[in-house]
C-alpha positions in Angstrom: 7.0 22.7 5.8 6.7 21.7 2.1 3.1 21.8 0.8 2.1 18.4 -0.4 -1.5 17.9 -1.5 -3.7 20.1 -3.7 -7.1 21.3 -2.7 -8.9 18.7 -4.8 -8.2 16.0 -2.2 -11.6 14.8 -0.8 -10.9 14.0 2.8 -14.5 12.8 3.4 -13.7 9.8 1.2 -10.7 8.6 3.2 -10.9 4.8 3.3 -14.4 5.0 1.8 -13.5 4.8 -1.9 -10.5 5.3 -4.2 -10.2 8.8 -5.7 -7.6 10.7 -7.7 -6.3 14.2 -6.9 -3.1 16.2 -7.4 0.1 16.7 -5.4 2.6 19.6 -5.2 5.8 17.7 -4.9 7.0 17.6 -8.5 10.7 18.7 -8.7 11.4 17.8 -5.0 15.2 17.2 -4.9 14.8 14.0 -2.9 13.1 12.3 -5.9 15.7 13.3 -8.4 17.5 10.3 -10.0 20.9 11.5 -8.9 19.8 11.7 -5.3 18.1 8.3 -5.6 21.3 6.8 -7.1 23.2 8.2 -4.1 20.7 7.3 -1.3 19.5 3.8 -2.3 22.9 1.9 -2.1 23.5 3.5 1.4 20.2 2.2 2.9 20.2 -1.0 4.9 19.7 -4.0 2.5 16.4 -5.0 4.2 14.9 -1.6 3.2 15.6 -2.0 -0.6 13.9 -4.8 -2.4 14.3 -5.4 -6.1 13.4 -7.9 -8.8 14.2 -8.5 -12.4 11.8 -9.5 -15.2 8.3 -8.3 -15.7 5.8 -9.6 -13.2 2.3 -10.8 -13.9 -0.8 -9.4 -12.4 -1.6 -12.8 -10.8 1.8 -13.1 -9.1 2.4 -13.1 -5.4 3.6 -9.5 -4.9 5.0 -9.9 -1.4 6.9 -13.1 -2.0 8.5 -11.7 -5.2 11.0 -9.6 -3.1 12.1 -12.2 -0.6 14.8 -13.5 -3.0 16.9 -10.8 -4.7 18.5 -11.5 -8.1 21.9 -13.1 -7.8 23.2 -11.9 -11.2 22.5 -8.2 -10.7 23.4 -5.8 -7.9 21.2 -2.9 -6.8 23.6 -0.4 -8.5 23.4 -2.4 -11.8 19.7 -2.6 -11.5 19.4 1.2 -11.1 21.8 1.9 -14.0 20.0 -0.4 -16.4 16.4 0.1 -15.3 15.6 2.1 -18.5 16.4 -0.8 -20.7 16.1 -4.0 -18.6 13.0 -5.2 -16.9 13.4 -4.3 -13.3 11.4 -3.2 -10.3 12.8 -1.5 -7.1 10.8 -1.0 -4.0 12.3 1.1 -1.1 10.8 1.0 2.4 11.2 4.0 4.6 13.6 6.2 2.5 12.9 8.8 5.2 15.7 7.3 7.2 18.0 9.3 4.8 18.1 13.1 5.7 17.2 14.1 2.2 13.7 12.6 2.7 13.1 13.7 6.2 11.4 17.1 5.5 9.2 15.4 2.8 8.2 12.7 5.3 7.3 15.2 8.1 5.3 17.4 5.7 3.3 14.4 4.4 2.6 13.2 8.0 1.4 16.7 8.9 -1.1 16.8 6.1 -2.3 13.3 6.7 -2.9 14.2 10.3 -5.1 17.2 9.2 -7.1 14.9 7.0 -7.6 12.4 9.7 -8.8 15.0 12.1 -11.3 16.3 9.6 -12.6 12.7 9.2 -12.7 12.1 12.9 -10.5 9.0 12.8 -7.6 10.1 15.0 -5.1 12.9 15.4 -1.8 11.4 14.1 -1.1 8.7 11.4 -0.1 5.4 13.0 3.0 3.6 11.7 3.4 6.1 8.8 6.1 5.1 6.3 7.1 6.2 2.8 7.5 3.6 0.1 9.4 4.5 -3.1 8.8 2.6 -6.4 11.1 2.7 -9.4 10.1 0.5 -12.3 10.9 -0.2 -15.9 8.4 0.6 -18.6 5.5 -1.9 -18.8 6.3 -3.4 -15.4 3.4 -4.7 -13.3 2.6 -4.6 -9.6 0.5 -7.7 -9.0 -3.0 -7.7 -7.6 -3.0 -7.4 -3.8 -4.6 -5.5 -0.9 -2.9 -3.3 1.7 -3.1 -3.5 5.5 -3.1 0.3 5.7 -4.4 3.4 4.0 -2.3 4.7 1.1 -1.7 8.0 -0.8 0.2 7.2 -4.0 2.0 10.0 -5.9 3.4 9.9 -9.4 6.7 11.8 -10.2 7.9 10.3 -13.5 6.4 8.2 -16.3 2.8 7.0 -16.3 0.8 4.1 -15.0 -2.7 2.7 -14.8 -3.8 1.8 -11.3 -6.9 -0.4 -11.2 -8.6 -0.2 -7.8 -11.8 -1.9 -6.5 -14.1 -0.7 -3.8 -13.0 -1.7 -0.3 -14.9 -4.6 1.3 -16.2 -5.9 -2.1 -16.5 -9.6 -1.5 -16.7 -10.2 -5.3 -13.1 -8.9 -5.6 -11.6 -10.4 -2.4 -13.5 -12.8 -0.3 -13.9 -12.4 3.4 -11.7 -15.4 4.3 -9.0 -14.3 1.8 -9.1 -10.8 3.2 -8.6 -12.1 6.8 -5.8 -14.4 5.8 -4.0 -11.7 4.0 -4.1 -9.3 6.9 -2.6 -11.9 9.2 0.0 -12.8 6.5 -1.2 -16.4 6.2 -1.8 -16.0 2.4 -0.5 -13.2 0.3 -1.5 -14.5 -3.2 -5.0 -13.4 -4.0 -7.2 -14.8 -6.8 -7.6 -12.4 -9.8 -9.4 -12.7 -13.1 -10.3 -10.3 -15.9 -13.8 -10.1 -14.4 -12.2 -8.4 -11.3 -11.3 -5.4 -13.4 -14.8 -5.1 -14.8 -16.0 -4.2 -11.3 -13.0 -2.0 -10.5 -12.0 1.5 -11.6 -8.9 2.1 -13.8 -7.2 5.4 -13.0 -4.8 6.8 -15.6 -1.9 8.3 -13.7 0.7 10.8 -14.7 3.3 13.1 -12.9 1.7 15.5 -10.5 -1.3 13.2 -9.9 -2.0 11.3 -6.7 -4.4 8.5 -5.8 -6.0 7.3 -2.5 -6.1 3.5 -2.2 -8.4 2.6 0.8 -7.5 0.0 3.4 -8.0 -3.5 2.0 -9.1 -2.3 -1.5 -7.9 -4.7 -4.1 -5.7 -3.2 -6.7 -2.9 -3.7 -9.3 -0.6 -1.4 -11.3 0.7 -1.4 -14.9 3.4 1.2 -15.8 3.2 3.0 -19.1 5.5 2.0 -22.0 7.3 5.3 -22.6 9.6 5.8 -19.6 10.8 4.6 -16.2 8.2 5.2 -13.6 9.0 6.8 -10.3 6.2 7.0 -7.7 6.0 7.3 -3.9 3.4 6.5 -1.4 2.8 7.3 2.2 1.1 4.5 4.1 -0.5 4.8 7.5 -3.2 3.5 9.8 -6.0 5.5 11.4 -7.9 4.7 14.6 -10.6 3.2 12.3 -8.3 1.0 10.2 -6.5 -0.3 13.2 -9.9 -1.4 14.6 -10.7 -3.1 11.2 -7.3 -4.8 11.2 -7.8 -6.2 14.6 -11.3 -7.3 13.8 -10.1 -9.1 10.6 -7.4 -10.9 12.7 -10.0 -12.0 15.2 -12.3 -13.2 12.4 -9.5 -15.3 11.0 -9.0 -17.1 14.3 -12.7 -17.5 14.9 -13.4 -18.7 11.4 -11.5 -21.9 12.0 -13.5 -22.6 15.1 -16.9 -21.7 13.6 -16.4 -23.9 10.5 -16.7 -26.9 12.7 -20.4 -26.0 13.2 -20.8 -24.7 9.6 -20.9 -21.1 10.7 -18.8 -18.0 9.9 -18.0 -14.7 11.7 -19.8 -11.6 10.8 -18.3 -9.3 8.1 -15.9 -6.6 9.2 -16.4 -3.0 8.0 -20.2 -2.8 8.4 -20.7 -2.1 12.1 -18.4 0.2 14.0 -19.5 -1.2 17.4 -19.1 -4.8 16.3 -15.6 -4.1 14.9 -14.7 -2.4 18.1 -15.9 -5.4 20.1 -13.9 -7.8 17.9 -10.8 -5.5 18.3 -11.0 -5.7 22.1 -11.5 -9.5 21.9 -8.5 -9.8 19.6 -6.3 -8.0 22.1 -7.7 -10.2 24.9 -6.8 -13.2 22.8 -3.2 -11.9 22.3 -2.8 -11.1 26.0 -4.0 -14.6 27.0 -1.3 -16.1 24.9 1.4 -13.9 26.2 1.8 -11.6 23.1 0.7 -8.5 24.9 1.3 -7.2 28.5 
């Protein structure tokens, strides 16, 4: 298999804090522009999302791609991305054979990291995401419902990441609502960046973004940016996700008596209990067998 991560990856910090390291995938043929130009138009339309115009850090990232530009095709967007403000996001490019070996190699290395951290044997729901963006383009402030390793292949960017579970960055109610997809536009202010870390990012470098860590991205001015992430869940992050979902439901009930649910991410046994209660809630409503 293709070696992916360098030895400076700190597996003990997985989902504990963001950190930068190096990857070994520069020059991989799947990420060459000629291969991308061939693969992207062949993928199912629901896997390729794109927008025109520079986004703002305060925009709703997820809703941006629900409506594709009517005056520009994907092929035109790819051809003009060096000179026109565009952003392309590709979900699961590993469905094309040219990405399959890369995907399998990344999953294998993530599996090893998870085992060393004691959070499972195999990544759950692992997918690749590919990002191709014009110079100076912005990925708005958001959190992820999974763990992420982001790798840079072309161009540069600044990725500003907060510590996970920091209520000053994303409040508990906002975090819960985001995880259950009730609200995907999170408040951001310049003060948010003052309590976050800005990572300067260039080809050959990689970054770990922990589960639910608030972050946003600004590409450099000099070139088109090509980056790729592998996203996945661990046994631990699935428990957190379930507990956040349970909190969201309970918060509405507890507000009637001016109370709120306990914070997720501080007690493993409490999170596990909430996870079990969440699945019981789903089963009672016919969503699980």
